[in-house]
TORKOL-4160 file (C-alpha; in steps of 0.2 Angstrom, whole numbers, padded with zeros to 4 digits, m for minus):
280
<pt num="1" X="0210" Y="m0204" Z="0400"/>
<pt num="2" X="0224" Y="m0193" Z="0403"/>
<pt num="3" X="0224" Y="m0181" Z="0417"/>
<pt num="4" X="0225" Y="m0165" Z="0407"/>
<pt num="5" X="0212" Y="m0172" Z="0395"/>
<pt num="6" X="0199" Y="m0175" Z="0410"/>
<pt num="7" X="0203" Y="m0157" Z="0417"/>
<pt num="8" X="0197" Y="m0149" Z="0402"/>
<pt num="9" X="0181" Y="m0159" Z="0400"/>
<pt num="10" X="0177" Y="m0155" Z="0420"/>
<pt num="11" X="0180" Y="m0138" Z="0416"/>
<pt num="12" X="0168" Y="m0135" Z="0401"/>
<pt num="13" X="0152" Y="m0130" Z="0406"/>
<pt num="14" X="0138" Y="m0142" Z="0402"/>
<pt num="15" X="0125" Y="m0131" Z="0395"/>
<pt num="16" X="0136" Y="m0120" Z="0383"/>
<pt num="17" X="0130" Y="m0121" Z="0365"/>
<pt num="18" X="0138" Y="m0115" Z="0349"/>
<pt num="19" X="0131" Y="m0099" Z="0345"/>
<pt num="20" X="0119" Y="m0096" Z="0332"/>
<pt num="21" X="0116" Y="m0079" Z="0322"/>
<pt num="22" X="0098" Y="m0075" Z="0321"/>
<pt num="23" X="0092" Y="m0061" Z="0311"/>
<pt num="24" X="0075" Y="m0055" Z="0317"/>
<pt num="25" X="0075" Y="m0042" Z="0304"/>
<pt num="26" X="0078" Y="m0053" Z="0290"/>
<pt num="27" X="0060" Y="m0060" Z="0291"/>
<pt num="28" X="0053" Y="m0045" Z="0286"/>
<pt num="29" X="0065" Y="m0039" Z="0273"/>
<pt num="30" X="0060" Y="m0044" Z="0254"/>
<pt num="31" X="0070" Y="m0055" Z="0246"/>
<pt num="32" X="0082" Y="m0047" Z="0232"/>
<pt num="33" X="0080" Y="m0061" Z="0220"/>
<pt num="34" X="0061" Y="m0061" Z="0222"/>
<pt num="35" X="0061" Y="m0043" Z="0218"/>
<pt num="36" X="0071" Y="m0044" Z="0202"/>
<pt num="37" X="0060" Y="m0059" Z="0196"/>
<pt num="38" X="0044" Y="m0049" Z="0199"/>
<pt num="39" X="0051" Y="m0035" Z="0189"/>
<pt num="40" X="0057" Y="m0044" Z="0176"/>
<pt num="41" X="0039" Y="m0054" Z="0174"/>
<pt num="42" X="0031" Y="m0037" Z="0174"/>
<pt num="43" X="0043" Y="m0030" Z="0160"/>
<pt num="44" X="0039" Y="m0045" Z="0150"/>
<pt num="45" X="0021" Y="m0044" Z="0152"/>
<pt num="46" X="0021" Y="m0025" Z="0148"/>
<pt num="47" X="0031" Y="m0029" Z="0130"/>
<pt num="48" X="0019" Y="m0043" Z="0126"/>
<pt num="49" X="0004" Y="m0031" Z="0128"/>
<pt num="50" X="0012" Y="m0017" Z="0118"/>
<pt num="51" X="0016" Y="m0030" Z="0104"/>
<pt num="52" X="m0001" Y="m0037" Z="0104"/>
<pt num="53" X="m0010" Y="m0020" Z="0103"/>
<pt num="54" X="0004" Y="m0016" Z="0087"/>
<pt num="55" X="m0002" Y="m0031" Z="0078"/>
<pt num="56" X="m0021" Y="m0026" Z="0081"/>
<pt num="57" X="m0017" Y="m0010" Z="0074"/>
<pt num="58" X="m0007" Y="m0016" Z="0059"/>
<pt num="59" X="m0021" Y="m0031" Z="0057"/>
<pt num="60" X="m0033" Y="m0018" Z="0051"/>
<pt num="61" X="m0036" Y="m0020" Z="0032"/>
<pt num="62" X="m0037" Y="m0005" Z="0021"/>
<pt num="63" X="m0053" Y="m0003" Z="0012"/>
<pt num="64" X="m0054" Y="m0010" Z="m0005"/>
<pt num="65" X="m0059" Y="0000" Z="m0017"/>
<pt num="66" X="m0052" Y="0015" Z="m0008"/>
<pt num="67" X="m0066" Y="0027" Z="m0004"/>
<pt num="68" X="m0073" Y="0037" Z="m0018"/>
<pt num="69" X="m0067" Y="0024" Z="m0032"/>
<pt num="70" X="m0073" Y="0009" Z="m0040"/>
<pt num="71" X="m0063" Y="m0005" Z="m0049"/>
<pt num="72" X="m0065" Y="m0006" Z="m0068"/>
<pt num="73" X="m0053" Y="m0020" Z="m0072"/>
<pt num="74" X="m0067" Y="m0031" Z="m0077"/>
<pt num="75" X="m0072" Y="m0020" Z="m0090"/>
<pt num="76" X="m0056" Y="m0025" Z="m0101"/>
<pt num="77" X="m0049" Y="m0039" Z="m0111"/>
<pt num="78" X="m0033" Y="m0043" Z="m0105"/>
<pt num="79" X="m0018" Y="m0051" Z="m0116"/>
<pt num="80" X="0000" Y="m0054" Z="m0112"/>
<pt num="81" X="0015" Y="m0056" Z="m0124"/>
<pt num="82" X="0020" Y="m0073" Z="m0118"/>
<pt num="83" X="0016" Y="m0083" Z="m0102"/>
<pt num="84" X="0020" Y="m0100" Z="m0093"/>
<pt num="85" X="0007" Y="m0113" Z="m0094"/>
<pt num="86" X="m0005" Y="m0110" Z="m0078"/>
<pt num="87" X="0003" Y="m0092" Z="m0076"/>
<pt num="88" X="m0006" Y="m0082" Z="m0088"/>
<pt num="89" X="m0019" Y="m0070" Z="m0087"/>
<pt num="90" X="m0031" Y="m0078" Z="m0074"/>
<pt num="91" X="m0017" Y="m0079" Z="m0061"/>
<pt num="92" X="m0014" Y="m0061" Z="m0064"/>
<pt num="93" X="m0032" Y="m0057" Z="m0062"/>
<pt num="94" X="m0034" Y="m0067" Z="m0048"/>
<pt num="95" X="m0036" Y="m0057" Z="m0030"/>
<pt num="96" X="m0024" Y="m0070" Z="m0022"/>
<pt num="97" X="m0008" Y="m0061" Z="m0023"/>
<pt num="98" X="0002" Y="m0078" Z="m0022"/>
<pt num="99" X="m0002" Y="m0081" Z="m0039"/>
<pt num="100" X="0007" Y="m0071" Z="m0053"/>
<pt num="101" X="0010" Y="m0069" Z="m0072"/>
<pt num="102" X="0025" Y="m0077" Z="m0079"/>
<pt num="103" X="0031" Y="m0073" Z="m0095"/>
<pt num="104" X="0040" Y="m0084" Z="m0107"/>
<pt num="105" X="0050" Y="m0075" Z="m0121"/>
<pt num="106" X="0062" Y="m0060" Z="m0124"/>
<pt num="107" X="0060" Y="m0043" Z="m0116"/>
<pt num="108" X="0049" Y="m0031" Z="m0116"/>
<pt num="109" X="0037" Y="m0042" Z="m0109"/>
<pt num="110" X="0018" Y="m0033" Z="m0112"/>
<pt num="111" X="0003" Y="m0034" Z="m0104"/>
<pt num="112" X="m0011" Y="m0025" Z="m0114"/>
<pt num="113" X="m0029" Y="m0019" Z="m0106"/>
<pt num="114" X="m0042" Y="m0015" Z="m0119"/>
<pt num="115" X="m0058" Y="m0009" Z="m0113"/>
<pt num="116" X="m0074" Y="m0010" Z="m0122"/>
<pt num="117" X="m0078" Y="0009" Z="m0121"/>
<pt num="118" X="m0069" Y="0024" Z="m0117"/>
<pt num="119" X="m0064" Y="0025" Z="m0098"/>
<pt num="120" X="m0059" Y="0038" Z="m0086"/>
<pt num="121" X="m0044" Y="0031" Z="m0073"/>
<pt num="122" X="m0039" Y="0040" Z="m0059"/>
<pt num="123" X="m0030" Y="0027" Z="m0050"/>
<pt num="124" X="m0019" Y="0013" Z="m0055"/>
<pt num="125" X="m0009" Y="0002" Z="m0045"/>
<pt num="126" X="0002" Y="m0014" Z="m0046"/>
<pt num="127" X="0009" Y="m0026" Z="m0033"/>
<pt num="128" X="0028" Y="m0033" Z="m0033"/>
<pt num="129" X="0035" Y="m0046" Z="m0022"/>
<pt num="130" X="0055" Y="m0047" Z="m0022"/>
<pt num="131" X="0056" Y="m0058" Z="m0007"/>
<pt num="132" X="0047" Y="m0072" Z="m0016"/>
<pt num="133" X="0052" Y="m0067" Z="m0035"/>
<pt num="134" X="0070" Y="m0061" Z="m0033"/>
<pt num="135" X="0077" Y="m0060" Z="m0051"/>
<pt num="136" X="0059" Y="m0061" Z="m0058"/>
<pt num="137" X="0054" Y="m0045" Z="m0050"/>
<pt num="138" X="0054" Y="m0030" Z="m0062"/>
<pt num="139" X="0066" Y="m0016" Z="m0061"/>
<pt num="140" X="0059" Y="m0004" Z="m0073"/>
<pt num="141" X="0041" Y="m0003" Z="m0079"/>
<pt num="142" X="0034" Y="0008" Z="m0094"/>
<pt num="143" X="0015" Y="0013" Z="m0094"/>
<pt num="144" X="0007" Y="0018" Z="m0109"/>
<pt num="145" X="m0012" Y="0022" Z="m0114"/>
<pt num="146" X="m0022" Y="0029" Z="m0130"/>
<pt num="147" X="m0036" Y="0026" Z="m0140"/>
<pt num="148" X="m0027" Y="0010" Z="m0148"/>
<pt num="149" X="m0011" Y="0003" Z="m0153"/>
<pt num="150" X="m0007" Y="0016" Z="m0166"/>
<pt num="151" X="m0008" Y="0032" Z="m0154"/>
<pt num="152" X="m0002" Y="0024" Z="m0140"/>
<pt num="153" X="0009" Y="0036" Z="m0129"/>
<pt num="154" X="0019" Y="0034" Z="m0113"/>
<pt num="155" X="0012" Y="0042" Z="m0098"/>
<pt num="156" X="0023" Y="0035" Z="m0084"/>
<pt num="157" X="0040" Y="0027" Z="m0081"/>
<pt num="158" X="0045" Y="0019" Z="m0064"/>
<pt num="159" X="0060" Y="0011" Z="m0057"/>
<pt num="160" X="0061" Y="m0001" Z="m0043"/>
<pt num="161" X="0073" Y="m0008" Z="m0030"/>
<pt num="162" X="0068" Y="m0024" Z="m0020"/>
<pt num="163" X="0049" Y="m0019" Z="m0020"/>
<pt num="164" X="0037" Y="m0027" Z="m0010"/>
<pt num="165" X="0019" Y="m0022" Z="m0009"/>
<pt num="166" X="0007" Y="m0012" Z="m0018"/>
<pt num="167" X="0014" Y="0004" Z="m0029"/>
<pt num="168" X="0004" Y="0018" Z="m0035"/>
<pt num="169" X="0008" Y="0022" Z="m0054"/>
<pt num="170" X="0013" Y="0040" Z="m0056"/>
<pt num="171" X="0001" Y="0051" Z="m0064"/>
<pt num="172" X="0011" Y="0068" Z="m0063"/>
<pt num="173" X="0012" Y="0067" Z="m0083"/>
<pt num="174" X="m0005" Y="0066" Z="m0085"/>
<pt num="175" X="m0011" Y="0081" Z="m0076"/>
<pt num="176" X="m0006" Y="0092" Z="m0061"/>
<pt num="177" X="m0007" Y="0081" Z="m0045"/>
<pt num="178" X="m0013" Y="0093" Z="m0030"/>
<pt num="179" X="0001" Y="0091" Z="m0015"/>
<pt num="180" X="m0005" Y="0082" Z="0000"/>
<pt num="181" X="m0006" Y="0089" Z="0017"/>
<pt num="182" X="0007" Y="0085" Z="0030"/>
<pt num="183" X="m0004" Y="0087" Z="0045"/>
<pt num="184" X="m0012" Y="0071" Z="0045"/>
<pt num="185" X="m0003" Y="0053" Z="0043"/>
<pt num="186" X="m0004" Y="0045" Z="0027"/>
<pt num="187" X="m0015" Y="0030" Z="0034"/>
<pt num="188" X="m0030" Y="0042" Z="0038"/>
<pt num="189" X="m0028" Y="0054" Z="0023"/>
<pt num="190" X="m0043" Y="0055" Z="0012"/>
<pt num="191" X="m0039" Y="0060" Z="m0006"/>
<pt num="192" X="m0050" Y="0069" Z="m0015"/>
<pt num="193" X="m0051" Y="0060" Z="m0033"/>
<pt num="194" X="m0061" Y="0073" Z="m0041"/>
<pt num="195" X="m0046" Y="0085" Z="m0041"/>
<pt num="196" X="m0032" Y="0071" Z="m0047"/>
<pt num="197" X="m0029" Y="0069" Z="m0066"/>
<pt num="198" X="m0039" Y="0059" Z="m0077"/>
<pt num="199" X="m0032" Y="0047" Z="m0090"/>
<pt num="200" X="m0046" Y="0044" Z="m0103"/>
<pt num="201" X="m0041" Y="0028" Z="m0115"/>
<pt num="202" X="m0047" Y="0013" Z="m0123"/>
<pt num="203" X="m0030" Y="0005" Z="m0122"/>
<pt num="204" X="m0017" Y="0003" Z="m0107"/>
<pt num="205" X="m0002" Y="m0006" Z="m0108"/>
<pt num="206" X="0012" Y="m0012" Z="m0096"/>
<pt num="207" X="0029" Y="m0014" Z="m0103"/>
<pt num="208" X="0042" Y="m0022" Z="m0092"/>
<pt num="209" X="0059" Y="m0017" Z="m0098"/>
<pt num="210" X="0072" Y="m0023" Z="m0085"/>
<pt num="211" X="0072" Y="m0036" Z="m0071"/>
<pt num="212" X="0082" Y="m0038" Z="m0055"/>
<pt num="213" X="0100" Y="m0047" Z="m0058"/>
<pt num="214" X="0096" Y="m0046" Z="m0075"/>
<pt num="215" X="0083" Y="m0059" Z="m0075"/>
<pt num="216" X="0074" Y="m0064" Z="m0092"/>
<pt num="217" X="0057" Y="m0068" Z="m0088"/>
<pt num="218" X="0046" Y="m0058" Z="m0076"/>
<pt num="219" X="0034" Y="m0060" Z="m0063"/>
<pt num="220" X="0019" Y="m0048" Z="m0061"/>
<pt num="221" X="0006" Y="m0053" Z="m0046"/>
<pt num="222" X="m0008" Y="m0039" Z="m0047"/>
<pt num="223" X="m0013" Y="m0025" Z="m0058"/>
<pt num="224" X="m0029" Y="m0013" Z="m0053"/>
<pt num="225" X="m0036" Y="0001" Z="m0062"/>
<pt num="226" X="m0049" Y="0012" Z="m0054"/>
<pt num="227" X="m0061" Y="0025" Z="m0060"/>
<pt num="228" X="m0071" Y="0039" Z="m0048"/>
<pt num="229" X="m0086" Y="0032" Z="m0041"/>
<pt num="230" X="m0100" Y="0044" Z="m0044"/>
<pt num="231" X="m0111" Y="0036" Z="m0031"/>
<pt num="232" X="m0100" Y="0038" Z="m0018"/>
<pt num="233" X="m0098" Y="0058" Z="m0023"/>
<pt num="234" X="m0117" Y="0060" Z="m0024"/>
<pt num="235" X="m0120" Y="0054" Z="m0007"/>
<pt num="236" X="m0106" Y="0064" Z="0000"/>
<pt num="237" X="m0113" Y="0080" Z="m0008"/>
<pt num="238" X="m0130" Y="0076" Z="0001"/>
<pt num="239" X="m0121" Y="0074" Z="0018"/>
<pt num="240" X="m0114" Y="0092" Z="0015"/>
<pt num="241" X="m0122" Y="0107" Z="0023"/>
<pt num="242" X="m0132" Y="0117" Z="0010"/>
<pt num="243" X="m0120" Y="0133" Z="0012"/>
<pt num="244" X="m0105" Y="0122" Z="0009"/>
<pt num="245" X="m0114" Y="0115" Z="m0006"/>
<pt num="246" X="m0118" Y="0131" Z="m0014"/>
<pt num="247" X="m0101" Y="0136" Z="m0011"/>
<pt num="248" X="m0092" Y="0123" Z="m0019"/>
<pt num="249" X="m0101" Y="0125" Z="m0034"/>
<pt num="250" X="m0091" Y="0134" Z="m0049"/>
<pt num="251" X="m0100" Y="0151" Z="m0054"/>
<pt num="252" X="m0107" Y="0153" Z="m0070"/>
<pt num="253" X="m0097" Y="0165" Z="m0081"/>
<pt num="254" X="m0106" Y="0178" Z="m0092"/>
<pt num="255" X="m0106" Y="0174" Z="m0112"/>
<pt num="256" X="m0092" Y="0182" Z="m0121"/>
<pt num="257" X="m0095" Y="0197" Z="m0132"/>
<pt num="258" X="m0099" Y="0195" Z="m0149"/>
<pt num="259" X="m0101" Y="0175" Z="m0146"/>
<pt num="260" X="m0083" Y="0171" Z="m0150"/>
<pt num="261" X="m0077" Y="0154" Z="m0144"/>
<pt num="262" X="m0066" Y="0154" Z="m0130"/>
<pt num="263" X="m0048" Y="0149" Z="m0136"/>
<pt num="264" X="m0042" Y="0132" Z="m0132"/>
<pt num="265" X="m0026" Y="0133" Z="m0118"/>
<pt num="266" X="m0023" Y="0115" Z="m0115"/>
<pt num="267" X="m0018" Y="0113" Z="m0133"/>
<pt num="268" X="m0025" Y="0096" Z="m0135"/>
<pt num="269" X="m0038" Y="0094" Z="m0149"/>
<pt num="270" X="m0052" Y="0081" Z="m0148"/>
<pt num="271" X="m0054" Y="0069" Z="m0163"/>
<pt num="272" X="m0066" Y="0071" Z="m0176"/>
<pt num="273" X="m0077" Y="0056" Z="m0172"/>
<pt num="274" X="m0078" Y="0062" Z="m0153"/>
<pt num="275" X="m0088" Y="0080" Z="m0158"/>
<pt num="276" X="m0106" Y="0082" Z="m0160"/>
<pt num="277" X="m0112" Y="0076" Z="m0177"/>
<pt num="278" X="m0116" Y="0092" Z="m0190"/>
<pt num="279" X="m0131" Y="0091" Z="m0200"/>
<pt num="280" X="m0130" Y="0098" Z="m0217"/>
């Protein structure tokens, strides 16, 4: 060994060690990565809980039929202008909205609902599904009603743009519709059907005039008609306090002097066969 190297080795202390940095405070301080992961997991768990709560709220089905109504669709005979085999009236009358009536002919496509007696309709709705039907989905529909095919009259015309879901038929031309109160959300509003316009008819007809993308044939998935449920009205009246029940009744008007009949201000005359028979 060279002399210079030997001297350096002897001069170096034997107990000298390479210094190592020790952080006594590091054991007590939390790891930044662990904190970030814990916060992300908590946020994800909170988001999942909120989504589950939203799903539970959305999963609550709407009452059927709506309170105060009864469905009268089964009281009628249903006919269509044309239909594909397997997609006729039976599919349209089915409660399964995955089934549908498909026409097979030129426009307009007609659905005629013939009742066996004079009915009082207060609500009507249809189901359309643009996502599944596309060019078969109607864009313009007319609704007509009357005592028969010879005196049928239009009472509503509705236009749609990529519709999906249930749609209430417009009854504003049947009679005055009371305005809805905007204080409560639509989901919890209770409609007073005794104040809604009433459509009295033997025949209701649905005319599909146009389809999306100039489609020829059409798909209609469901049509429902409702009348007032008198049993529900009587139960609600029994639950009302006696004072409220007395105030809700219309006061009796005194008889007109001279017995003159009151003038009809509506301008609608009843048919002769609907009047009381006169004995001669």
